[in-house]
Every structure is written in structure tokens, then in C-alpha cells.
C-alpha positions in Angstrom: 0.3 0.1 0.3 1.5 3.1 -1.0 0.9 6.5 1.2 -1.4 7.5 -1.9 -3.5 5.3 -2.4 -7.2 6.2 -1.2 -8.2 4.4 2.4 -11.8 3.6 2.1 -13.4 3.1 5.4 -15.2 -0.5 6.6 -17.9 0.1 7.7 -20.8 -2.6 8.8 -22.3 -5.0 6.8 -26.0 -3.8 6.3 -28.7 -5.6 8.5 -31.2 -7.3 6.8 -34.9 -5.6 5.2 -37.8 -5.1 7.7 -38.8 -8.1 8.2 -36.2 -10.3 6.4 -35.0 -12.3 8.8 -31.6 -13.4 8.1 -31.9 -17.1 6.7 -30.4 -19.8 9.6 -27.9 -22.3 9.3 -28.8 -25.4 9.3 -27.0 -27.5 11.7 -24.7 -30.2 9.7 -25.4 -34.0 9.5 -22.5 -34.9 12.4 -19.9 -38.8 11.3 -21.6 -40.4 13.2 -24.8 -39.9 11.4 -23.6 -40.4 8.3 -21.8 -43.8 9.4 -25.1 -45.2 10.5 -26.4 -44.1 6.5 -23.2 -46.0 4.4 -24.3 -48.9 7.5 -28.1 -48.7 6.6 -27.2 -48.6 2.9 -25.0 -51.3 2.6 -28.5 -53.5 3.8 -30.0 -54.9 0.6 -33.8 -53.8 -0.1 -33.8 -51.8 3.1 -31.4 -49.2 1.3 -33.8 -48.1 -1.6 -36.8 -48.2 1.1 -34.4 -45.7 3.2 -33.5 -43.4 0.3 -36.9 -42.5 -0.6 -37.4 -41.8 3.2 -34.7 -39.4 3.4 -35.3 -38.1 0.5 -38.7 -37.1 0.8 -39.2 -37.2 4.3 -39.5 -33.9 6.1 -37.3 -34.2 9.1 -34.7 -34.8 7.0 -31.5 -32.6 6.9 -31.6 -30.7 3.6 -28.0 -31.7 3.0 -28.9 -35.1 3.8 -32.0 -35.3 1.3 -30.3 -34.1 -1.7 -27.1 -36.7 -1.0 -30.9 -39.0 -1.0 -32.1 -37.5 -4.1 -28.8 -37.7 -5.7 -27.7 -41.1 -4.7 -31.7 -42.4 -6.3 -30.5 -40.2 -9.5 -27.5 -42.2 -10.1 -28.9 -45.8 -9.8 -31.7 -44.6 -11.4 -29.0 -44.2 -14.2 -27.3 -47.2 -13.3 -30.3 -49.3 -13.9 -30.6 -48.4 -17.3 -27.3 -48.4 -18.7 -27.1 -52.3 -16.5 -30.3 -52.8 -18.2 -29.4 -51.9 -21.9 -25.6 -54.0 -21.4 -27.3 -56.4 -20.4 -30.4 -56.5 -23.8 -27.5 -55.8 -25.4 -25.3 -58.9 -24.7 -28.4 -61.1 -24.3 -28.7 -60.3 -27.9 -25.0 -60.5 -29.1 -24.9 -63.6 -27.3 -27.6 -64.9 -29.4 -28.1 -63.4 -32.5 -26.2 -65.7 -34.7 -27.3 -68.7 -33.2 -29.6 -70.4 -35.6 -26.4 -69.7 -38.9 -25.1 -73.0 -37.6 
């Protein structure tokens, strides 16, 4: 900073407008909660049910709900791609069986 640089005074932050409350800060999901979540997700069939409960339930923290929605989307994509690959494999395996 040079002696000729203008000094800009620091001002206090602008308070919210009347009637506008600041957004509440959500409590983060704890490490223990994430460990339990991943253990539950390792149980077949229970993981699908719990993913829907966490994704669309009212008592779930927003970060966990977003994670559950992303997991459902990724699972759906994997299911569709797996079905396409299985179908193509089946077609390729049995497409030349009548030519011998």
C-alpha cells in the first residue's frame, strides 16, 4: 500500500430489510450420522426404502435429503445402463445361434 492510495473506511454490514430475517444456519450432519447412513445403505432392499424416506421425508436435514436424491438418480442411471448392456449382451449372444 502506497502513501498515495486512498483509504476506504470499513463499514458495518448492511442489516436485513425490515421483515426479512436472516436465513437460519442449518446444523450439519454429524460423522456418526453419516456412518450409520452408510451402514444402512449396505443392507439390500432397506437401502432403497431409506433412500426414499431420506430424500422425500420432512424430518431430514437438507444436505442429507439432497444426497439421498442424488443417490436415487445415480441408481436409476446405473439400472438403465445395466439393463441396456444386459439386453445388448443377450442379443449379441443369441443373434447368431441359428446360422450354424
